[in-house]
C-alpha positions, 0 to 999 in steps of 0.5 A: 500500500502506498503512503498516499493510499494509506493516508487517504484510508486513515482519513476516509475508511473507504475501501482500499481498492476503491481509493487506488482505482479512483486515484488512477482515474484522477491521474488520468484527468478524469473528472468527479462527475465522470468517475461517479457516473461512468466508472462505478465498477472501478470505484465500487460505486463511490458517489461524488461526495466520497470521490470529492473526499479522496480528491481533498485528502490527496491534495492534503497529502501532496501538500504535506509531502511538498513541505517535508521535501522543503524541510529535509532540504533545509536540514541537509543544508544546515548539516543537522539531518540525522537518519533518526530525524529524517525517519521522524519527518518522513513518518509524520502525517500531520502538518502541525507535528511536522512544523513542531519537529522543524521548529528547533532548526528554523533559521531565527531572526534576531530574537532575544534568545539569538542575541543571548547566544551571540553574547555567549550565554548558551553555556549558562542556560545549559547549566541552569537547565541541568538543575545541578548548580547550587550557586547560580549567581556566582556562576553567572558573574563569569559571563559578564562582558562588554555586551552583558554588563551585569550578573542579572543581565546574564541570567536574563539572557540565559532565561531567554534561551531556556524560554526558547527551548521550552517553546520548542518542546513538542510535549509542552506544546501539545499539552497547551494545545490540549488545554486550549482545545478543551478549556479555552474561552473566547471573550469579547469587549466593545471598543470604547466609543464604538458602542453607539455607532449605528453599524455596531448595533448588529454586533450588540450581542457581542459587546460583552460576551464569553463562552467556551470556544469549543462550543461556540457555533460556527455562525457565532464565531464568524460574527464575532471575528467580523465584529473584531475585523470591523473594529467594534470589539476586541477578542481574547482567547483565555485559559487558566494560565496558572494551571498551564504554567504548572503543567509545564513546570511538572514536565521540566522541574526535577529539583529545588535549588538555585536553578529552580527560580530561574527556570520558573521565570524562564517558563513563565516568560516562554508561556506568556511571550512565546507559547500562549500567543502562538498556540492560542492563535493556532487554536483560534485559526483552527476553530475559524477553519472549522467554522469556515468549513461549516459555513461553506457546507451550508453555502454549498447545500443552499447553492445546490438546492437553488441551482436545482430549483424547479424550472418552468421550462420552455415558455414565452415569458414576460419578465418585469424588473420592478421600480418606483421612480425609474419605472418597471423594466419589461422584456418579452422572451421567447421559449428559447430565452431570446429577447423579443421586446423591451420597454419601461412602464411607470405604474407606481409613484411618482407617475402612477400610470397604472392604467397605461401600464396594464394596457401595455402588459395586456397587449404584450401578453397577446402579441408575444403569446405570453404564458408566464410573468416573472416579477423580480422580488426587489423594490416595488415587487409587491406593488407590481405583483398586486397590479398584475394579479388585478388584471384579466388576460384572454388566456391562462397566464401564470404569475411568479415572483423570482429572486433577483439575487445577483441579477445586477452582478450579471447585468454588468458582467462581460457575459451579459455585455457579450450576450446583449451588446446593444442593451443597457444593464436594466434590460439585461437584468430583466432578461436574467429574471425571466430566464431564471424562471425558465431554467434557474440552473442555465441562468445562475451559472453565469453569476459568481456563486458568492453573489447569489447570497445564499449562505452565511458569512460568505465574505468571512470564510477562506475564499479559495476553499469557498470557490473550490467548493462552489465550483464543485457544486455547480459542476455537479448540478450541471452534469446531474441535469445534463446540457442541451448542446445546441442551446447551452450558453458558454457559461453552462457548457464550461461546467460540463465534465471535461469541457472548460471555458475555452472548449465551451467557446469553441463549441458555441463558435462551431455551432454558430458557424455550422448550425446545430449538432445532429449527433454526439459524434459531431462534437468531435469536430469542434477544434481542440476537443480531443478524445479525452474531453469527448470521453469525459463530457459526451454522456452529459451533453444532450442532442434533442431530435438527433440522428441517434435517440441515445444522444438525448440520454445519459447513456455514454457513447462507449455503451451504445454497442451494449444497448444495440446488442440488447435491442437486437436480442429483443428483436427491437430497434433502439428507438423502440426499446427506449421507454419500453419498461415491459421489455427493459424489465426482461433483460438478464443483465449478467448476459451483457457483462464485459470487462469494461461494462459491469452490472452497476453500469448496466443498471444505470443504462436500463434506468436511463432507457426507461426515462431518457433525458428525464430532468431530475428537477421538479416543475415551478409552482405558482405562489402567492403572499398574503396581499395584506402584508406590505411592510414590517408594520403590518405584522403582529404576533400570532399571524399565520403567513405563507412564505418561501424559504430563501436562505438556510443557515446552521442556526435556522432558516430565513423566510420571505413573507413578502416584505423587505425583511425576511423572518428567521425561523430559529432551529428551535422553532422548526419542529417539536423534536430536536433538529441537528440539520436544518436541511433535513426539515426545509429546503431552499424555495420551499413553500411554508406556513409560518407563525409570527412570534416576535417583531423588533421594528427598530432592528428590523428583525422578525422571529417566526415559527414553523412549530405552531400546531 
């Protein structure tokens, strides 16, 4: 077993063969969606999460090995690398342990200990450390020189050296780490003069706060650290200093003589100046890392739910970006999302031309055969929705309120400018609202995921880890749904397994020049799209009404021959086999097992043939808010209101009840039983009924409950 496999095995407990084969596939530039979908026999049916864990721990191991190489080289150059030390370094599986081993050998800047060494005080430090001398003062006199003017200066310099030795002891560091991990408190105090500032009020709960760091929930820790970053509070990590120092003394002191007092002073100095500052920061950073991980997981779950939100499908849509003074921007989109018409109407104050606005909307609904109206949920949304719901159309027109989150980011982006070079940001924003209703996934992939605003403290967490996690979610969602290669944007295609931004551009350019792809084989004609990219992406690219019916399914081209053989054995054409559950259930899968195609793959093929190209998402449903609630002032305790879950956190979920402020359903008010995972109770965009518990108009906070029966 290689060290890499051994390391991943210790972290995941996944089967050894599955880890080995997955690493081989990753080294062959296979993507996570491709491996999890089309290489189940080799991985033992690992899912995307398990494969993602292998990727994560593989990267951690490689980072550890890289650091080991750097340290070993540095120790060789210093000529201090022994076989024992080399073995110790090579055997470690922790970056923290590795750095502790290296700490005594690190080239140090001009520290107090280094200055003392230069002044010849290391022999004195060794004498004190031996704890044998009975008259240390008379020994110290011998070390007085031009640089060290007094006996006390000599002893102080020796103590600086001893303090450094104490700091470098792994056992001491691990004991302090243990105490910090188990017993550290995080405390905050408001910065004097900041308590009355308006921006500080959202952090008012943390003006004087203290709790065990290990029990501090991720959202609270991130809020506290943001309050510190913005200059409203000071944060301290605290443990029982006397107890911590006693623990160090127990490890070092073994006598009671003239050296003892000097050692005690050195230990106190080491603890206060070196050990505690460094290790308390390490502990806080570790807690911050765990909080980041938790927040990123919440963000990832929310994003996944948002991207897999119910699409309305290919419909003619009239989209409205509401506004008061600047009017409501209207666009008409065809079933493919193409812009047919745009205009601005002014139904609200100050112009109040509601009659003219309704006439215009009515005429557009008829002229462009509108089947649904999408209204952005920003300013003037409720007023616009009420206006639309008053209207009577000549046909059935569904009305939806759509989240605008990130629409302004898209409308000002290069992607939007390239799509609509002749229109301004207001028109592009309205188009985005309409397209989100038709297909949330296809539209939202054009926006930086952080700008969509689902999650908690996304700007406070590790941005690199956040980006990697969200990119993985987008990639997973795109490949789960599949992509129509003849209508997909560059943004959508770029997330298809094995494709990427450059090949996506080439695919769209080829499509524009040569017309629609009629088969998956045509995709091979795209410039620079080689065999590997085709292998990775083909199964996720769909071609509707193509030459081969399998091209509109998740069956990979490498398995077409198997399907053809199955159809032939059943005396059917492939097209007759698709959707034919009766015939598909007769198949003896073992008969078609080969070296490359196993039972797991065959089961997937049969499942896909039953409902080829089936969109795993639900269909969009119309929702109506309480029309009597327009502002927070219209609320009163005890009201039951319809709402839509618009954000999920570890401490509860936020619900849009049709006003500017979303209400919080705290985790304790989600159910009459204990809730460990908010996502197990609610999902993003879920339609719910909530009860108003408390209204704080001054702070614009609303407490809601879903546990009211």
